[in-house]
KETORKE-6011 format. One record per residue: x, z, y of N, C-alpha, C, O, CB in turn; residue in one letter. Coordinates in steps of 0.1 Angstrom, whole numbers, plus 5000, padded with zeros to 4 digits. Glycine has a CB too. Layout:
! residues N
XZYXZYXZYXZYXZYa/...
This chain:
! residues 218
502048765056501948905052502548985063503648965068502748925038m/501749095066502149175077502349315072501449385067501049185088v/503649365073503949505070503849595082504049545093505349515063t/503549715080503549815091505049855095505249925104502749935088i/505949815086507349835089508049715094507649655104508049885076g/509249675088509949565092510049465081510149495069511349605096q/509949335085510049225075511449175075512149175085509049115079a/511949115064511149095051511049215043511949305043511748975044p/509949225035509749335026510349295012509549255003508249375025r/511649305011512249254999511949334986512249304975513749245000v/511349454989511049544978509649504971509449544960510949684983d/508749434978507449404973507049254973506449214964506449484980v/507449184983507049044985507548954973506748874969507448994998v/508748964969509148874958508248894945507948794939510548904954p/507949014942507049034930505648974933505048924924506849184927a/505148984945503848924948503948774948503048704944503448974962m/505148724953505348574952505348524938504848414936506648544959a/505848594929505848554915504448534910504148444902506548654906d/503548624914502148614911501448494917500648414911501348744914v/501748464930501148364938501648224933500948124935501448384953l/502848214929503348084924504148014934504148044946502248004919g/504947914930505847844939505247754950505847714959506847754931p/503947724948503347634958502747704970502347644979502147564951d/502847844970502347914982503547954991504548024986501648044977v/503447915003504447955013504148095019502948105024504647845024e/505048185019504748315025505548335038506748315038505148425015i/504848375048505548405061505348555064504148605063504948315073i/506348625067506348765068506548805083507248745090507348835060e/505748905087505948975100505849125098505149175089504948915110r/506549195107506549345106506149405120506549355130507849395102g/505349505119504949575132506049635139506049655151503849675129a/507149665132508349725138509549635139510649675142508749845129l/509249505137510349405139510949415153510249425163509749265136d/512249405153513049405165513149535172513749545183512349315175g/512649645167512749775173513949855168514249845156511449855171l/514549925177515650015174515150155170513950185171516650025185g/516050235166515750375161514950455172513950515168516950445157g/515350445184514750525195513250475197512350555199515450525208d/513150345196511750285199510850325187509650355189511850135200e/511350325175510550355163510250505163509150545160511350325150i/511150585168510850725169509650755178508950855176512150805174a/509450675188508350695197507050665191505950705196508550605210q/507050605179505850575172505450675161504550655153505950435166l/506250785161506050885151504650945153504050955164507050995152a/504050995141502651045142502551175150503451265149502051065128p/501551185159501251305166500451395157499951355146500551285179e/500151515162499451615153498151575148497651605138499351745160s/497451495157496051455153496051305148494951245147495151465165d/497151245145497151105141497451105126498051185120498351035148d/496950995120497150975105498550925103499050845110496150875100e/499150985092500550955089500650835080499950825070501251075083v/501450735084501750625075503250625072504050665081501350485082l/503650575061505150565058505350415054504550355047505550665046v/506550365058506850235055508350215054509150305055506350145066t/508850095052510250065049510749975060510149885065510349985035r/512050005064512749925073513649825066513949845054513550015083l/514249735073515049625067516349685061517049625052515449515076t/516849805066518049865061517749945048518650005043518649955071d/516549945043516150015031515650155033515250215024517350015022g/515750205045515350345048513850345050513250235052516050405060s/513250455049511750475052511550555064512450625069511050535040s/510350535070510050605083508550635083507750555078510550515095v/508250745090506850785092506450735106507150755116506650935090f/505250675106504750625119503250675120502650695110504850475121v/502750675132501350715134500450595134500750485140501150795147g/499350605127498450485127497950445140497850325143497250515118k/497650535149497150505162498150415170497750325177496850635170r/499450445169500450375176500850245170501250145177501650465178s/500750235157501150115150500050005149500349885147501750145136v/498850045149497749955147497749835157497549725153496350025148t/497949865170497949745179499149645176499049525178498149795193p/500249705171501349615167501049535155501449415154502649695165r/500249595145499849515134498849405138498949285134499049605124v/497949435147497049335153497749225159497449105158496049395162q/498849255167499649155174500249055164500348935166500749215182r/500749115152501349025142500348935135500648825132502149115132m/499148995133498048905127497748795136497648675132496748995125i/497648815149497348715159498448605159498248485161497148765173a/499748655158500848565158500848465146501048355147502148645158e/500448525134500348445122499148345123499248235119500248525110l/498048395129496848305131497348185140496948075137495748385138d/498148205150498548105159499448005151499547885155499348155171a/500048045141500947955133500147875123500647775117501948035125l/498847905121497947825113497947875098497747785089498347685113g/498247995095498248045081496848035075495848035082498848185080v/496848025062495548015055494848145054493648155055495747955041s/495648255053495048385053496248485055497348455054494348425039m/495848605059496848715062496548835053495448875051496748755077t/497648885048497549005039498249125047499349115051498248985025v/497549235048498149355054498849435043498249465032497049445061v/500149455044500949515034500949675036501949735039502349465034l/499749725034499549875035498249905029497249835031499649925050c/498250015021496950055015496150155024495050205020497250125002t/496750195035495950275045494750205050494750075051496850325056g/493750275055492550215061492750195076493150285083491350305058h/492550065080492650035094491249985098490549915092493649915096f/490850035110489549995116489749895127490649905135488750115121s/488949785126488849695138489949585138490049515148489049765150g/490649565127491649455127490849325126489849315120492549465114l/491349225134490649095135491548975132492748985135490049085149r/490948875126491748755123490748635123489648645120492448765109a/491348525127490448405128490248345114489348275111491048295137r/491248375105491148335091491048455082491148565087492348245087r/490848435069490648545060491748655061492848625062490548505045p/491248775062492148895063492048975050490849025048491948975076l/493049005043493049085031493549225034494649245038493849015020v/492649325031493049465034493049535020492049555014492049525044e/494249575016494449635003493549755000493149774988495849675001p/493249845010492449965007491149925002490549994993492350055019d/490549825007489249775003489249714989488249734981488649675013k/490349644985490449594972490649704962489949704951491749504971i/491449804964491549914955490249984953489850014942492650014961l/489550014964488250084962487249994955486550054946487650114976l/487249864957486249784950486549774935485649784927486349644956g/487849774931488149774917487749904911487249904900489649744915v/488150014917487850144911486350164910485850234900488450254919l/485550114919484150134918483550044907482350064903483450104932r/484249944903483749854893484249884879483949814869484149714896g/484949994877485550034865485050174861485150264869487050034865v/484550184849484150324843485250374835485850304827482750314835s/485550504836486550564828486350714826485650774835488050544834f/486850764815486650914813487850984820488950934821486650944798e/487551104825488551184831488551164846487651094852489851144826g/489451224853489551214867490451104872491151044864490151354873r/490351074885491150964890492551024894492651114902490450894903l/493650964889494951004893495450914904495250794904495950994881g/496050974915496450894926497850934930498151054932495550914938v/498850834930500150864935500150824950499750714954501250784927l/500650924958500650904972502150914976502850984970499751004980t/502550854987504050834990504750964995505950954996504250724999p/504051064999504751185004503851305004502651295002505351165018s/504451425005503651545005502751545017501651605017504551675005e/503151485028502351475040501051395038500051415045503151415052r/501051315027499851235024498851295015497751255013500351095019h/499251405008498451454997497051505003496051464997499151574991v/497051585013495751635018494851515023493651515019495951735029e/495351425032494351325036494051225025492951175025495051245048p/494951195016494651115005493551174996492651104991495851074997t/493651304993492651374985491351364992490251334986493051514983t/491251395005490051385012489451245012488151235010490251435027r/490251145014489751005014489050965001487950915001490850905018r/489750994990489150954977487951044974487050994967490250964966w/487951164978486751244976485551184984484451184979486951394980r/485851144996484751085004484250954997483050915000485251045018e/485050884989484650764982483850804969483450714962485850684979h/483750934966482950974954483751004942483251024931482050874951g/485151014943485951044931486451184932486351254942487150944931f/486851234920487451364918488951344916489451344904486751444907d/489751334926491151284925492151394921491951514925491651214937p/493151354914494351444912495451364919495951264915494751464896v/495851414931496851344939498251404938498351524940496351354954v/499151324935500551364933501451284942501351164943501051354918v/502351354949503251284958504551234950505051304942503751374970a/504851104953506051044946506450924955505850824954505751004932a/507550944963507950834972508350714965509150724956508950884981s/507850594969508450474964509750434971510350334966507450364965p/510150504981511250464990512450554988513550504989510850455004y/512250684986513350774985513350834971512550804962513150884996r/514450924969514550994956513251064954512851154962515751084956h/512551044943511351104939511451184926512451174919510151004939a/510451264923510451334911510451234899509851134900509151434910a/511051274888511051184876509651154872508751234873511851244865p/509551034866508150994861507651094852506451114851508250854855i/508451154843507951244833507351364840506351424835509151294825s/507851414852507251524859505951484865504951554865508251574870v/505951364871504651304877503651294866502451334869504951174884v/504051244855503051224844502551354839501351364836503751144832a/503351454838502951584834501851644843500851704839504051684833d/502051624856501151684866499751604865498751664866501651674880r/499851474863498651394862497951424849496651444849498951244863l/498651444838498051474825497351614826496251634821499151474814r/498051704832497451844834496151844841495251924839498451934840a/495951744850494751724858493651654851492551644856495051654871g/493951604839492951534831492551394836491451354836491751614830g/493551314840493251184846492951084834493451094823494451134854v/492050994838491750884829492050744834491950644827490350884825g/492550744847492850614853493750654865493450754872491550534858f/494750574868495650604879495850484888495950374884497050654873v/495850514901496150414911497450454919497550574923494950394921v/498350364921499550384929499150344943499250224947500750304923l/498850444951498150424964499250404976499150484985497250534967d/500050314974500950274985501550134981501850104970502150374987c/501650044991502049904988503449904983503849804977501949825001i/504250014985505650014981505950044967507050024962506450104990g/504950094960505150124946505450004938504949894941503950204940f/506250014927506749894920506149884906505549974900508249904918q/506249764901505749734887506449834877505749884868506049584883r/507749854879508449934870507950084869507850144859509949944873s/507550134881506950264882505550264875505250364868506750304896q/504850164877503550154870503750154855503050224847502750024874r/504650064850504850054835505350184829504850224818505849944832d/506250254836506750384831505650484830505550564820507950434839a/504850494840503750594841502650554831502150654824503150594855l/502350434829501350394819501850424805501050474797501050244820q/503050404802503650434789503550584787503350634775505050384788a/503850664797503850814795502450864794502350964786504550874807a/501450814800500150864800499150794791498250864786499550854814l/499450674787498550594779497150584785496150594778498450654765d/497050564798495850534805496150414814497250394818495250664813v/495050344819495250234828495950284841495550384847493950164831p/496950204846497550234859497650104867498050004861499050294857v/497250104879497249984887498250004899498250114905495849944892i/498949904902499949904913499349814924498949694921501349864909v/499349864936498549794947499049654950498249554951498549874959a/500349634951500849504956500549394946500249284950502349514958n/500649424933500349314923498849284922498449174921500949354910l/498049394923496549374924496149284935495449194934495849504924l/496749314947496449234959496849094957496148994961497049294971v/498049074952498548934950497648854940497548734943500048944944a/497148924930496248844921494948804928494448694926495848934909r/494448894937493248854945493548744954492748644955492748984953v/494748744961495048644970495248514963494848404967496348674978v/495848514951496048394943494748324939494648204940496848424930a/493748414936492448354933491748294946491148184945491548464928e/491948364957491348304970492048174973491348084978491548414981l/493348164971494048044975493747924966494047814969495548074976l/493247964954492947854944491647784946491347684940493047904930s/490747844956489447784958489547654966488547594970488547884965t/
């Protein structure tokens, strides 16, 4: 598993491991592994770069630019390939172009899109995105995929608006299905939001883990 931040991702990988089961060995790598604060700061998004947010090992979160972090993600994929892993999972729901692996490569954004295109529901698509900086590009991306999204910012890493406030904004938008569009969102956040809204809610990391479990069982 390759995070765009630092490994280990103790906030998401244990929950994914529960889905995968005890017979699956997980090896983690991070695009920011071994970097200090000044080095990470140099990877901050520029004005024309796509913004990504991720978690560091000290529990803090950081914004990085996709253009600067993508080569580091590719390097970690190649490193895991060299170790002989069965498949690699990218721990980010952002869209990456041109990532290559010798063995199966799992990209969460494609899984989320595939599931949503396979499900019919009444109402609009609700999307939780991890920061206000993500609202505009996330809205644009889901519109390009053919949806009419209601996008609400709620960080999985820092103090965020109460679930009741998030639910009210989604409800006011008339959502009929909600996706938590960041790998850092938790099962507990999904459960609370689903209870408040009474509509289906999917959390990316567990959905990806279920797909990987199926792939590994073949």
